[in-house]
N, C-alpha and C positions, 0 to 999 in steps of 0.2 A: 624608445617607443612612446608616443604621446597618445593620450586618451582624450576623446571628446566628451564633453559634459552632455548628459542626456537632459533635454528640456523637461521642466516640471510638467508641462502639458502632456508630454508623451507618457510620463510615469503615471499621471492621473488617469489617462486613457486606459492604460494597462490595468490599473486598479479597478476602474469601472467595469472592465470586461471580466475581471476575476470575481467581483461582487455579483455581477449579473449571472454568472455561472453558465453552464451549458457548453463550455469550451475548455480545452485542456491548456495547461501552462505553455506547452510547446506551440500551440496555435497562437496564443496571445503573444508569445515571443516573436513568432514569424510576422504577424500582422503589424506589431509596433516597431519591430527592428531592435528590440532589446534582447540581451542575452538571456538564456533560460535560467542561469544562476541568479541574475538580478530579479527575474520574474518570481523565482522561488523565494527570494528574500522579501519581496513585496508581499507575496501571499502568506508567508508565515509571520509577518509583522516585524522581521529583523531590519527592514529598510523602511523608515518612516515615509509616508506619502503626504505631501501638502494637501490640505483640504479634505482628508479622509480620516474618519475617526479611527484611532489606533487598533481597537479590538474588533473592528468590522471585518477584517480579512482573515483573521486567525482561524475561526471555526471553518471546517470543510465538511461537505456532506459525506456520509458513510459510503465507503466503496463495498463492493461485494465481498472482498477479502476481509474487511472489517466485520461484516455481519457474521462470517464464518468464525471469526475469533470469539465473538460473543457466545457462541454455542460451546466453546471449549471448556471442559471441566478439568481443572488440574488434578493430577493423581494424588491420592491421599490414602492413609491407612497402612497396614502392615504389608510386607512383601509376600506375594503369593504367586503361584504358578498360573500363568494366563490360560484360561480354558479355550481361547480362540482356536479356530482350525489352523493347523500348520504354524502355531506360534509357540506356546510353551515357555515363554520368557518369564523370568523371575522379575516381577514388577509390582508397583502399586496400581490399584485399579482406579479408573479405567486404563487399560493398556495403551500406552502411547504408540507402540509399534503397530498394533492393530488399527488404531486411528489413522496412522500415517498410510498404511496400506489401503484403507477405505478411501482416504482423500486422493491417493494416487489413482485408484480405480475410477473414481468419479471424474477427476480432471484430466487424466491421461489414459483413456481406455485402451488405446493401442499398445501402450507400454505394459499394461497389466497382464497381457496374454503371454503365454510361454513363447519364447523366440523373439520377444520384443527387443528394442535397442538397449534397454537398461536392465540391470540385474533385478531379479525379483527381490522385494524387501523381505 
């Protein structure tokens, strides 16, 4: 199997699209004809791009999931019985199981009801 070399101008165009933002890596790959894995390497800085400053592509804007992670408080303290409704788990507070149930109700409201497709947490 022979591989064709991707011209530097195409890689630079992909880098410019990534820097400009407003589009996904998958769209950049489709428009430029470069594989998504190479686009990922360019975006994370693992693949050097001629004419582009090395640290320019590495930072990415926060996604909604990342903002949710910032609100997470890791459990700490002694083990106690969770006072949450229908829980009672022996855990450090805040209870991770109750947090998972709340996340599930927020993001998958149809599955949080009895008779949903997934087991109740």
